MARNUMI-141125 format. One record per residue (C-alpha): x negated, z negated, y; residue in three letters. Coordinates in nm, 4 decimals. Each point is the difference from the previous one (the first is absolute). Layout:
DODO|X|Z|Y|ALA
...
END
This chain:
DODO|-9.0161|-6.0739|11.2407|MET
DODO|0.0856|0.0624|-0.3655|ALA
DODO|-0.1593|0.2523|-0.2303|PHE
DODO|0.2160|0.1916|-0.2411|ASN
DODO|-0.0830|-0.1139|-0.3525|VAL
DODO|0.1622|-0.0610|-0.3377|ASN
DODO|0.1155|-0.3187|-0.1659|LEU
DODO|-0.2490|-0.0638|-0.2795|ASP
DODO|-0.3773|-0.0545|0.0017|ASP
DODO|-0.0575|0.3666|0.0805|GLN
DODO|0.0639|0.0985|0.3597|LEU
DODO|0.0746|0.3390|0.1485|THR
DODO|-0.2895|0.1060|0.2216|VAL
DODO|0.1109|0.3566|0.0645|GLY
DODO|0.2137|0.2988|-0.0902|PHE
DODO|-0.0818|0.3468|-0.1336|VAL
DODO|0.0924|0.2515|0.2718|ARG
DODO|-0.0631|0.3434|-0.1507|GLY
DODO|-0.2777|0.2024|-0.1588|ALA
DODO|-0.3150|0.0951|0.1930|HIS
DODO|-0.2332|0.2831|-0.0993|GLY
DODO|-0.0460|0.1530|-0.3433|LEU
DODO|-0.1576|-0.2834|-0.2025|THR
DODO|0.2974|-0.2368|-0.0434|GLY
DODO|-0.0776|-0.2078|0.3077|GLU
DODO|0.2946|-0.1386|0.1968|PHE
DODO|0.0706|-0.1568|0.3376|LYS
DODO|0.0560|-0.3748|0.0202|VAL
DODO|0.2099|-0.1887|0.2550|GLU
DODO|-0.1137|-0.3618|0.0335|SER
DODO|0.2715|-0.2656|-0.0287|ALA
DODO|-0.1814|-0.2239|0.2486|SER
DODO|-0.1453|0.2588|0.2371|GLY
DODO|-0.3540|-0.0841|-0.1161|TYR
DODO|-0.2052|0.2246|-0.2281|TYR
DODO|-0.3340|-0.1737|-0.0561|GLU
DODO|0.1232|-0.2027|-0.2991|HIS
DODO|0.1498|0.3129|-0.1599|ILE
DODO|-0.3287|0.1911|0.0315|GLU
DODO|-0.1710|-0.2721|-0.2061|ALA
DODO|0.2450|0.0097|-0.2948|LEU
DODO|-0.1293|0.0800|-0.3493|LYS
DODO|0.3327|-0.0086|-0.1877|GLU
DODO|0.3644|0.0339|0.1064|VAL
DODO|0.3454|0.0016|-0.1537|THR
DODO|0.2497|0.2626|0.1143|LEU
DODO|0.3639|-0.1083|-0.0190|ARG
DODO|0.3320|0.1783|0.0420|ASN
DODO|0.2910|-0.2287|-0.0838|GLY
DODO|-0.0665|-0.1270|-0.3526|GLU
DODO|-0.2641|0.2652|-0.0732|GLN
DODO|-0.3637|-0.1088|0.0339|THR
DODO|-0.3303|0.1762|-0.0666|ARG
DODO|-0.3493|-0.1479|0.0285|GLY
DODO|-0.2913|0.2085|0.1290|PHE
DODO|-0.3678|-0.0302|0.0841|LYS
DODO|-0.0826|0.1087|0.3542|VAL
DODO|-0.2516|0.2856|0.0202|GLU
DODO|-0.0112|0.0051|0.3788|SER
DODO|0.1833|-0.1322|0.3066|ALA
DODO|-0.1011|0.0949|0.3517|LYS
DODO|0.1633|-0.0379|0.3392|ALA
DODO|0.0099|0.2925|0.2449|ALA
DODO|0.2151|0.0761|0.3048|ASN
DODO|0.2225|-0.3103|-0.0261|SER
DODO|0.0843|0.0594|-0.3656|THR
DODO|-0.1673|-0.0616|-0.3349|LEU
DODO|-0.0662|0.2434|-0.2823|TYR
DODO|-0.0160|-0.1325|-0.3549|MET
DODO|-0.1059|0.1612|-0.3269|LYS
DODO|0.0981|-0.1689|-0.3262|LEU
DODO|-0.1526|0.0645|-0.3412|GLU
DODO|0.2210|0.2308|-0.2063|GLY
DODO|0.1841|0.1579|0.2945|ILE
DODO|-0.1831|0.3297|0.0479|ASN
DODO|0.2415|0.2511|0.1544|THR
DODO|0.2347|0.0079|0.3008|PRO
DODO|0.2928|0.0325|-0.2423|GLU
DODO|-0.0984|-0.3225|-0.1796|GLU
DODO|-0.0472|-0.1803|0.3333|ALA
DODO|0.3442|0.1123|0.1238|LYS
DODO|0.1643|-0.1751|-0.2975|LYS
DODO|-0.0996|-0.3337|0.1552|PHE
DODO|0.1208|0.0736|0.3529|ASN
DODO|0.1825|-0.3073|0.1348|GLY
DODO|-0.1379|-0.2381|-0.2658|TRP
DODO|-0.1312|-0.3426|0.1042|ASP
DODO|-0.3712|-0.0766|-0.0297|ILE
DODO|-0.0340|-0.3543|-0.1361|ARG
DODO|-0.2952|-0.2306|-0.0495|VAL
DODO|-0.0673|-0.3596|-0.0906|SER
DODO|0.0712|-0.2357|0.2924|ARG
DODO|-0.3714|-0.0721|0.0514|LYS
DODO|-0.0605|0.3664|0.0946|TYR
DODO|0.2874|0.0253|0.2504|ALA
DODO|-0.0472|-0.0012|0.3773|ALA
DODO|-0.1191|-0.3436|0.1166|PRO
DODO|0.2537|-0.1988|0.1992|LEU
DODO|-0.0561|-0.1252|0.3531|GLY
DODO|0.1660|-0.2921|0.1740|LYS
DODO|0.3806|0.0140|-0.0128|ASP
DODO|-0.0056|0.2869|-0.2507|GLU
DODO|0.1615|-0.0042|-0.3443|TRP
DODO|0.0560|0.2411|-0.2824|TYR
DODO|0.3605|0.1169|-0.0301|VAL
DODO|-0.0098|-0.0987|-0.3683|ALA
DODO|-0.0607|-0.3599|0.1039|ASP
DODO|0.2725|-0.0050|0.2673|LEU
DODO|0.2684|0.1531|-0.2215|VAL
DODO|0.1831|-0.2675|-0.2003|LYS
DODO|-0.1007|-0.2731|0.2474|CYS
DODO|0.2831|-0.2178|0.1256|THR
DODO|0.0922|0.0070|0.3685|LEU
DODO|0.0668|-0.3562|0.1170|VAL
DODO|0.1191|-0.1623|0.3211|TYR
DODO|-0.0994|-0.3495|0.1072|GLU
DODO|0.3129|-0.1954|0.0928|SER
DODO|-0.0894|-0.2971|0.2164|LYS
DODO|0.3521|-0.1241|0.0699|ASP
DODO|0.2008|0.0599|-0.3180|GLY
DODO|0.1705|0.3229|0.1104|LEU
DODO|0.3217|0.0964|-0.1796|ALA
DODO|-0.0019|-0.3160|-0.2081|GLY
DODO|-0.3472|0.0633|-0.1345|GLU
DODO|-0.2549|-0.2770|-0.0116|ASN
DODO|-0.2964|0.0393|0.2277|ALA
DODO|-0.2741|0.1962|-0.1747|GLY
DODO|-0.0647|0.3507|-0.1276|LEU
DODO|0.3108|0.2072|-0.0692|ILE
DODO|-0.0225|0.3107|-0.2196|GLU
DODO|0.1215|0.3010|0.1987|ILE
DODO|-0.0718|0.2763|-0.2504|GLY
DODO|-0.2565|0.1967|-0.1988|THR
DODO|-0.2416|0.2614|0.1349|ILE
DODO|0.0812|0.3246|-0.1852|THR
DODO|-0.2214|0.2475|0.1862|ASP
DODO|-0.2251|0.0541|0.3000|VAL
DODO|0.0872|0.3014|0.2128|LEU
DODO|-0.1889|0.1725|0.2772|GLU
DODO|0.1696|-0.0262|0.3384|GLY
DODO|-0.0849|0.1544|0.3345|GLY
DODO|-0.1391|-0.3260|0.1392|ALA
DODO|-0.1401|-0.1377|-0.3264|GLY
DODO|0.0921|-0.0989|-0.3534|ASP
DODO|0.3484|-0.1278|-0.0883|LEU
DODO|0.0887|-0.2428|-0.2794|LEU
DODO|0.3082|0.1099|-0.1937|GLU
DODO|0.1833|-0.3185|-0.0985|VAL
DODO|0.2830|-0.0350|-0.2520|SER
DODO|0.1985|-0.2960|0.1338|LEU
DODO|0.0639|-0.2907|-0.2342|SER
DODO|0.3591|-0.0817|-0.0980|GLU
DODO|-0.0931|-0.3678|-0.0237|SER
DODO|-0.1014|-0.0230|0.3653|CYS
DODO|0.2654|-0.2104|0.1772|ASN
DODO|-0.1597|0.0535|0.3398|ILE
DODO|0.1322|0.3579|0.0205|LEU
DODO|0.3611|0.1152|0.0213|ALA
DODO|0.1368|0.1855|-0.3046|ASP
DODO|0.0424|0.3212|0.2006|ASN
DODO|-0.3725|-0.0098|0.0784|ILE
DODO|-0.1008|-0.0616|-0.3622|LYS
DODO|0.2018|0.2834|-0.1620|LYS
DODO|0.0877|0.3634|0.0632|THR
DODO|0.3587|0.1298|-0.0142|ALA
DODO|-0.0552|0.0792|-0.3705|SER
DODO|-0.0900|-0.3646|-0.0671|GLY
DODO|-0.3673|0.0701|-0.0706|ASN
DODO|-0.2648|-0.2208|0.1612|PRO
DODO|-0.0779|0.1376|0.3428|ARG
DODO|-0.3485|0.1173|0.0881|LYS
DODO|-0.1490|-0.0502|0.3439|VAL
DODO|-0.3266|0.1058|0.1602|LEU
DODO|-0.2268|-0.2586|0.1626|VAL
DODO|-0.3026|0.1082|0.2054|PRO
DODO|-0.3247|-0.1185|-0.1569|LEU
DODO|-0.1515|-0.1456|0.3159|ASN
DODO|-0.0801|-0.3420|0.1453|LYS
DODO|0.3152|-0.0071|0.2128|GLU
DODO|0.2299|0.0102|-0.3043|HIS
DODO|-0.2191|-0.1193|-0.2893|ILE
DODO|-0.1826|-0.3318|-0.0168|GLY
DODO|-0.2056|-0.1222|-0.2945|LYS
DODO|-0.0599|0.2382|-0.2898|VAL
DODO|-0.0867|-0.2179|-0.3002|ASP
DODO|-0.1047|0.2060|-0.3008|MET
DODO|-0.0578|-0.3117|-0.2118|LYS
DODO|0.3660|-0.1007|0.0203|THR
DODO|0.1325|0.3542|0.0444|GLY
DODO|0.1785|-0.0843|0.3249|THR
DODO|0.0160|0.1716|0.3379|ILE
DODO|0.1343|-0.1941|0.2979|GLN
DODO|0.2695|0.1550|0.2200|LEU
DODO|-0.0228|-0.1173|0.3602|MET
DODO|0.3448|0.1030|0.1335|HIS
DODO|0.3358|0.0304|-0.1771|LEU
DODO|0.1458|0.2390|0.2602|TRP
DODO|-0.2096|0.2858|-0.1405|ILE
DODO|0.2262|-0.0014|-0.3090|LEU
DODO|0.3225|0.0719|0.1904|GLU
END
């Protein structure tokens, strides 16, 4: 499972989902599905594209499967509505803790998808072959999907697999599960693909 986060040291822990009440409070949707870590926050950064604003948290409380947050300086429903849809970001150490086989999307994106060739397929030497770069992690019905931009330098794939009709590198979706993905190595930035047929 991957949590939706951003690419620098600050991670997205939630999203502003509309004003609540008359004091500038707003509803928060958690990016991970967990709310306990958001309730404990003292400071947050709100981001919308390139715009960012830092705030101190006056209160954050969960109720009825949602969370209500009040930030210092936002005191009316009209002010709260201005931030509807903005990301709520915090330093990585305050984000939802990861369990086994869980990663932040920010860490998966930009990793290289590799395939271990044991028999020198397509003229390649045995070893790890670069298949492409992870460009996004999408939610699918049965779980998360890695969006992969296929590498032009990968000789193991046919040209019609690597490019679209316009000549741009083709993107494919690979299920993020143990059947299709092997070792995820954050130190080297590589993710192992188990089966080539998933790219066809």
